[in-house]
C-alpha positions, 0 to 999 in steps of 0.5 A: 549629794550624799557620799553613797550617791557619789560612790554610785557615780564612780567618783573618786572619794578621797581626803581633800587634804593630805594629813597622815595620822602617825598613831594609826600608822604605828598601830597597824603598819606591822599588822598588814599582810606581807606582799607575798600573802597579799599576792597569794590572796589576789591570785585566789580572787583572780581565780574566782574572777571567772564566771565559768569557774564561779558556776562550777563552784556553785554546782560543787557547793551543792554536791559532788559531781562528775566531770561529764555531768558538770560539763552538761550542767554548764553547757561546756565541752569536757575539755573546757570543763577539765581546764577550768577544774585544773585552774580551781584545783591549782588554787586548792579550791576543789578536789577530786576522787576517782571511781573506776573510769569516772572522776568526781569533784567537790569543793576542797573543804569547809573554808572554800564552802564558807568563802563561796557562801559569804560571797553570795551573801555579799552580792545579795545584800 
């Protein structure tokens, strides 16, 4: 059985003996993310871990959209849509602008657009 086949079966793939490599430890120990940065990144991925929020990101990757249109596109209430947008906003993934009584959302910046695009590329491989 190949290692890829084992991975597909969700078996644990690990070293069969415990043997550390001090040169690897020395070379990379100081380069690891701090616990604080790792927590922030994990929180970002948790935010993106909801299919509704991913679908909102998908819509906003295509165009700036008002809350009413987003709700209609996703088949959600305005309240549910606003809640999800608030979560995305708190993670700096989306931004909004007011125009009279309307509120329009878009992705926060090019970094978010790129994160979204790379995620899609990854799942499409």
